[in-house]
C-alpha positions as CSV (number, residue, x, y, z in Angstrom):
1,M,69.1,54.7,77.2
2,S,71.7,57.3,76.3
3,G,71.1,61.0,77.0
4,K,70.5,63.6,74.3
5,E,73.6,64.5,72.4
6,P,74.9,68.0,73.0
7,P,74.6,70.7,70.3
8,K,77.3,70.8,67.7
9,Y,78.7,74.1,69.0
10,K,79.2,72.6,72.4
11,R,81.0,69.6,71.1
12,I,83.3,71.8,69.0
13,A,83.9,74.0,72.1
14,E,84.8,70.9,74.1
15,H,87.2,69.7,71.4
16,L,88.9,73.0,71.5
17,R,89.0,73.0,75.3
18,S,90.7,69.6,75.2
19,A,93.2,70.8,72.6
20,I,94.1,73.8,74.9
21,E,94.3,71.7,78.0
22,G,96.3,69.1,76.2
23,G,98.9,71.6,75.0
24,R,98.1,71.8,71.4
25,Y,97.3,75.5,71.9
26,Q,99.6,77.3,74.3
27,P,98.7,80.5,76.3
28,G,98.9,83.3,73.8
29,D,98.3,81.1,70.7
30,Q,95.7,82.2,68.3
31,L,92.7,79.9,67.6
32,P,91.3,79.3,64.1
33,S,89.0,82.0,62.8
34,E,85.2,81.4,62.6
35,N,85.5,80.5,58.9
36,A,88.5,78.3,59.3
37,L,86.9,76.5,62.2
38,A,83.7,76.1,60.2
39,A,85.5,74.5,57.3
40,E,87.6,72.3,59.6
41,E,84.5,71.0,61.4
42,G,82.1,71.0,58.5
43,V,79.6,73.3,60.1
44,S,78.2,76.7,59.5
45,A,80.1,79.9,60.4
46,L,77.2,80.6,62.9
47,T,77.9,77.3,64.7
48,A,81.6,78.0,64.8
49,R,80.9,81.4,66.2
50,A,78.8,79.9,68.9
51,A,81.6,77.4,69.8
52,L,84.1,80.2,70.2
53,K,81.7,82.2,72.2
54,E,81.3,79.3,74.5
55,L,85.0,79.2,75.2
56,K,85.1,83.0,75.7
57,N,82.3,82.8,78.2
58,S,84.3,80.2,80.1
59,G,87.2,82.6,80.4
60,L,89.5,80.2,78.6
61,V,90.1,82.4,75.6
62,E,89.8,86.1,74.8
63,S,89.0,88.3,71.8
64,R,91.5,90.9,70.5
65,V,89.9,93.5,68.3
66,G,91.1,93.2,64.8
67,A,93.3,90.2,65.6
68,G,91.2,87.2,66.5
69,I,90.7,84.9,69.5
70,F,93.6,83.8,71.7
71,V,94.2,81.4,74.5
72,R,94.3,83.5,77.7
73,R,97.5,83.6,79.7
74,P,97.2,82.2,83.2
75,F,97.0,84.9,85.9
76,A,98.9,84.2,89.1
77,P,96.4,84.4,92.1
78,I,96.5,87.3,94.5
79,R,96.8,86.1,98.0
80,R,94.9,88.4,100.4
81,H,96.2,88.1,104.0
82,G,93.1,88.9,105.9
83,I,94.5,89.2,109.4
84,Q,98.0,90.5,109.0
85,R,96.9,93.3,106.7
86,L,94.8,94.9,109.4
87,A,97.4,94.7,112.2
88,H,98.0,98.1,113.9
89,E,101.8,97.7,113.5
90,R,101.3,97.8,109.7
91,W,99.2,101.0,109.2
92,G,100.5,102.5,112.5
93,S,104.0,102.4,111.0
94,G,102.9,104.0,107.8
95,A,102.6,100.9,105.6
96,S,99.6,100.4,103.3
97,I,97.3,97.5,104.2
98,W,97.2,96.7,100.5
99,S,100.9,96.0,100.5
100,T,100.4,92.7,102.3
101,D,98.4,91.3,99.4
102,E,100.5,91.4,96.3
103,S,104.2,91.4,95.3
104,R,103.2,92.7,91.9
105,A,102.1,96.4,91.6
106,L,98.5,96.8,92.9
107,V,97.5,100.1,91.4
108,V,94.4,102.3,91.8
109,D,93.3,103.4,88.3
110,H,90.1,105.0,89.4
111,L,89.5,107.0,92.6
112,Q,86.7,109.2,93.7
113,V,86.1,110.8,97.1
114,T,82.6,112.3,97.6
115,E,80.2,113.3,100.3
116,V,77.0,111.2,100.0
117,T,73.8,110.1,101.6
118,A,74.7,106.6,102.7
119,P,72.6,103.6,101.8
120,P,70.2,102.7,104.6
121,Q,72.2,99.6,105.8
122,I,75.4,101.7,105.8
123,A,73.8,104.6,107.7
124,A,72.5,102.2,110.3
125,A,75.9,100.5,110.8
126,L,77.6,103.9,111.2
127,A,74.8,105.2,113.4
128,L,74.2,108.2,111.2
129,G,71.3,110.4,112.2
130,D,68.8,112.1,109.9
131,G,70.6,114.4,107.6
132,E,74.1,113.1,108.5
133,T,76.2,112.2,105.5
134,A,79.1,109.9,104.8
135,C,82.5,110.3,103.1
136,L,82.7,107.7,100.3
137,R,86.1,106.6,99.0
138,S,85.4,104.6,95.8
139,R,88.4,102.9,94.1
140,R,89.2,100.3,91.4
141,F,92.4,98.3,91.7
142,V,94.3,96.7,88.8
143,V,97.3,94.4,88.6
144,A,99.3,94.4,85.3
145,G,96.4,96.3,83.7
146,R,93.8,93.8,84.8
147,P,90.9,95.1,87.0
148,V,90.8,92.8,90.1
149,L,88.9,94.7,92.9
150,L,86.3,97.3,93.5
151,S,86.2,99.1,96.9
152,R,83.7,101.5,98.5
153,S,84.6,102.8,101.9
154,F,82.1,104.8,103.9
155,L,83.0,106.9,107.0
156,P,81.0,109.5,109.0
157,Q,81.5,112.8,107.2
158,A,81.3,114.7,110.4
159,V,84.3,112.8,111.8
160,V,86.6,113.1,108.8
161,T,85.8,116.6,107.5
162,G,89.0,118.6,107.2
163,S,91.3,115.5,107.3
164,A,93.3,113.9,104.6
165,I,90.7,111.1,104.5
166,T,88.6,113.4,102.2
167,L,91.6,113.8,99.8
168,P,92.6,111.4,97.1
169,D,96.0,110.7,98.9
170,T,95.4,109.9,102.5
171,G,99.2,109.8,103.2
172,A,101.4,107.2,104.9
173,G,99.4,104.5,106.7
174,G,96.2,105.4,104.8
175,T,92.8,105.9,106.3
176,Y,93.4,104.1,109.5
177,A,96.4,106.1,110.4
178,R,94.4,109.3,109.8
179,L,91.6,108.0,111.9
180,A,94.1,107.4,114.7
181,E,95.2,111.0,114.4
182,L,91.6,112.0,114.9
183,G,91.3,110.0,118.0
184,Q,89.2,107.4,116.2
185,A,91.6,104.5,115.7
186,P,90.0,101.2,114.7
187,V,90.7,98.5,117.3
188,R,88.4,95.8,116.1
189,F,87.3,94.5,112.7
190,R,84.7,92.1,111.3
191,E,84.7,90.8,107.7
192,E,81.7,89.1,106.1
193,L,82.1,87.4,102.8
194,R,80.1,85.5,100.2
195,V,80.4,84.4,96.6
196,R,77.9,85.6,94.1
197,K,77.3,86.7,90.5
198,P,78.4,90.2,89.7
199,S,75.9,93.0,88.8
200,A,76.1,94.3,85.3
201,E,78.0,97.3,86.4
202,E,80.5,95.2,88.4
203,A,81.0,92.8,85.5
204,E,81.7,95.8,83.2
205,R,84.1,97.5,85.6
206,L,86.0,94.3,86.4
207,E,85.9,93.1,82.7
208,L,84.4,89.7,83.7
209,T,83.1,87.0,81.5
210,P,79.3,86.3,81.7
211,D,79.7,83.2,83.8
212,A,82.2,84.7,86.3
213,S,81.7,85.0,90.0
214,V,82.9,87.6,92.5
215,I,83.7,87.6,96.2
216,Q,81.8,90.2,98.1
217,L,83.6,91.2,101.3
218,V,82.2,93.7,103.8
219,R,84.5,94.9,106.5
220,T,83.4,97.0,109.5
221,A,85.9,98.8,111.8
222,W,85.1,99.8,115.3
223,T,86.8,102.2,117.7
224,S,87.6,101.5,121.4
225,E,84.2,103.2,122.2
226,Q,82.5,100.5,120.2
227,R,81.5,102.9,117.5
228,A,81.5,101.7,113.9
229,I,83.8,104.1,112.1
230,E,84.1,102.6,108.7
231,V,82.2,100.2,106.5
232,N,84.2,99.0,103.4
233,E,82.3,97.1,100.7
234,M,84.7,95.2,98.4
235,V,84.0,93.2,95.2
236,L,86.9,90.8,94.2
237,D,87.4,88.8,91.1
238,A,86.9,85.3,92.4
239,E,89.1,83.8,89.7
240,V,92.0,85.9,90.9
241,Y,91.8,86.1,94.7
242,V,92.8,83.6,97.3
243,L,91.7,84.7,100.8
244,D,94.3,83.7,103.4
245,Y,93.5,83.8,107.1
246,E,96.3,82.7,109.5
247,F,96.0,83.0,113.3
248,D,97.3,81.4,116.5
249,A,95.1,78.8,118.3
């Protein structure tokens, strides 16, 4: 016995998907309007709208205000080199750890540095006592105008007060170089990652489609005294990022 036939809007969306994947519509091409698609398929404008929404939710097409719906251009993945980027010889020589990830310009388009009461799990990881605060460096990174990563870095405020870590521009080598100058150089890192659905705020800030996924990556840095000196919570667009770990046996 055959299964139930899918709704008309899903069948129309699948026809359009096949046309895109088959090359009838190229990246950047405009799709038929709701009315044109409704006339072409012999359905209501409401059904045509639902079909186009299905494609938009899949990330295959995008709306442009006042222009219509267009096939999205492919976005070359960002390869994040998880081990090389944290090597002392990089940030110790003044290079940014972010420079290992992307040959295109990875730009911070939002940056905020504040003193905060850390969330309980962060306070526990940093061994903050009652009343002790954290320095929070919150950033959003974009490539070619597309948001790709959110980052929240927590450090003990008592350690970094008066240093460039509390400023928007931390200088050559970034936060880790400044920690080294404070006698708190990180010597060991641990990264934990999982794939999940974004929160509403994350989806809005990363401009994600409703069915998108993100990679949550939490990095903890320790000093030679085995003190956790930083916890960095990152949220990456899973469609864009490839996590690359290369190491000797």
